[in-house]
C-alpha positions in Angstrom: 34.6 -23.8 17.0 35.2 -20.3 17.3 35.9 -20.0 13.4 32.2 -20.8 12.8 30.7 -19.2 15.4 31.7 -15.6 14.5 30.3 -16.0 11.0 27.8 -16.7 12.4 27.2 -13.9 14.9 28.5 -11.3 12.0 25.1 -12.7 10.5 22.8 -12.6 13.6 23.7 -8.8 14.1 23.1 -8.1 10.7 19.7 -9.4 10.7 18.9 -8.0 13.6 20.2 -4.4 12.7 18.2 -4.8 9.3 15.4 -5.9 11.7 15.5 -2.5 13.8 16.7 -0.5 11.0 13.5 -1.4 9.3 11.1 -1.0 11.8 12.4 2.4 13.1 11.7 3.4 9.2 8.8 1.9 9.2 7.2 3.8 12.2 9.0 7.1 10.9 7.3 6.6 7.3 4.0 6.7 7.9 3.4 3.0 6.7 0.8 1.9 9.0 -1.3 4.9 7.6 -2.9 4.2 3.8 -2.5 6.6 1.0 -5.3 8.7 2.3 -4.5 9.2 5.9 -0.8 9.8 5.0 -1.9 12.6 2.5 -4.2 14.4 5.0 -1.4 14.3 7.8 0.6 16.0 5.4 -0.9 19.9 4.7 0.8 20.5 1.4 -1.8 18.2 0.1 -4.7 19.7 2.1 -5.9 20.7 -1.7 -5.8 17.3 -2.7 -7.5 15.8 -0.3 -10.4 17.9 -0.6 -10.9 17.2 -4.0 -10.3 13.2 -3.5 -12.9 13.3 -0.8 -15.4 15.4 -3.1 -14.8 13.5 -5.8 -15.9 10.2 -3.7 -12.4 8.7 -4.4 -11.3 8.2 -0.6 -12.1 4.9 0.0 -10.9 3.5 -3.2 -7.9 4.7 -2.4 -7.4 4.1 1.0 -7.8 -0.3 0.4 -6.2 -0.6 -2.9 -2.6 -1.0 -3.8 -2.0 2.3 -6.0 1.0 4.7 -6.4 -0.2 8.6 -6.7 1.5 10.9 -8.0 0.4 13.9 -5.7 0.2 17.9 -6.5 1.1 19.7 -3.8 -1.1 23.0 -2.9 1.1 24.8 -4.7 0.9 22.8 -7.8 -2.9 23.4 -7.6 -2.4 27.2 -7.4 -1.0 27.1 -10.2 -4.3 26.1 -12.0 -6.4 29.4 -13.0 -9.2 29.1 -10.6 -11.6 29.3 -13.3 -10.6 25.4 -14.3 -10.5 24.8 -10.7 -13.8 26.2 -10.1 -14.9 24.2 -13.5 -13.8 20.8 -12.1 -15.6 21.2 -8.8 -18.7 21.7 -11.2 -18.3 18.7 -13.1 -17.5 15.7 -10.7 -16.8 13.2 -13.3 -13.9 15.6 -15.2 -12.9 16.2 -11.7 -12.7 12.6 -11.1 -10.5 12.0 -14.3 -8.0 14.5 -13.4 -7.7 13.0 -10.0 -7.5 9.4 -11.4 -5.1 10.9 -14.0 -2.5 11.0 -11.1 -2.6 7.4 -9.7 -1.5 4.4 -10.9 -2.1 0.9 -10.0 0.4 -1.2 -8.0 3.1 -0.3 -5.7 5.5 1.5 -8.2 9.0 2.9 -5.9 11.1 5.5 -7.5 13.8 2.7 -8.9 10.9 1.4 -10.8 9.8 4.9 -12.1 13.2 5.9 -13.8 13.4 2.4 -15.7 9.9 3.5 -17.4 9.1 5.3 -20.3 5.2 5.6 -19.4 2.8 4.0 -17.2 -1.0 4.0 -17.5 -3.3 5.9 -15.5 -6.4 4.4 -13.6 -7.9 7.2 -15.1 -7.2 4.9 -18.7 -4.3 7.2 -20.4 -0.5 7.1 -20.4 1.8 9.5 -18.7 5.0 9.8 -20.0 8.2 9.7 -18.1 11.4 11.2 -18.7 14.7 11.4 -16.9 16.6 14.4 -17.4 20.1 16.0 -15.5 18.9 13.1 -12.8 15.3 14.8 -12.3 12.4 12.7 -13.3 9.5 14.6 -15.6 6.1 13.7 -16.3 4.1 14.3 -19.5 7.5 16.6 -20.5 7.7 19.2 -17.7 6.1 18.1 -14.3 9.1 17.2 -12.0 9.0 14.8 -9.6 9.7 16.5 -6.4 10.0 14.1 -3.8 9.7 10.1 -4.1 8.8 7.0 -2.2 6.3 8.7 0.7 5.1 5.4 2.2 1.9 4.2 2.8 0.6 0.9 3.3 -0.9 0.4 0.5 1.4 2.3 -2.0 3.8 5.1 -2.9 3.4 8.8 -2.8 5.6 10.5 -5.3 5.3 14.5 -5.0 5.0 16.6 -8.0 5.2 20.4 -8.9 2.2 20.8 -11.5 -1.1 19.0 -11.5 -1.4 16.7 -14.5 -4.1 16.8 -16.9 -5.2 13.6 -19.4 -5.4 13.9 -22.9 -8.9 15.2 -24.0 
């Protein structure tokens, strides 16, 4: 009887351990917050949040299941001011640029690295390549952090702003 009980206790302990690790990870990862709320809570995304809000995309990104390749403030700083000002004056173009960073569904990093391209909500594809253990989008935009979890998807942090093909 003891031989049967030991494996059962081991399994019960493993399940309990996984549940507690899952609860801790869930609490630490912000999974109760949606994509917009996660971005709002991180100061490195203040420019992105401001643009998403002014483009009227906050409600959309708060409710559906998406993966966002999110440029940081430093990435936006690399874009010429005239280009950013032009986007601010053209809501349709701004929306297109922002939606070019969004993919429908939850796409964790483990899936991203198996893809060669992914269709964005904007409609165009983003090319994906893995070189020297790093993930690049459209050749030169590097994914710097992966799997920032939200209740409705993932954020993968990138070092440049993606511009859709014209």
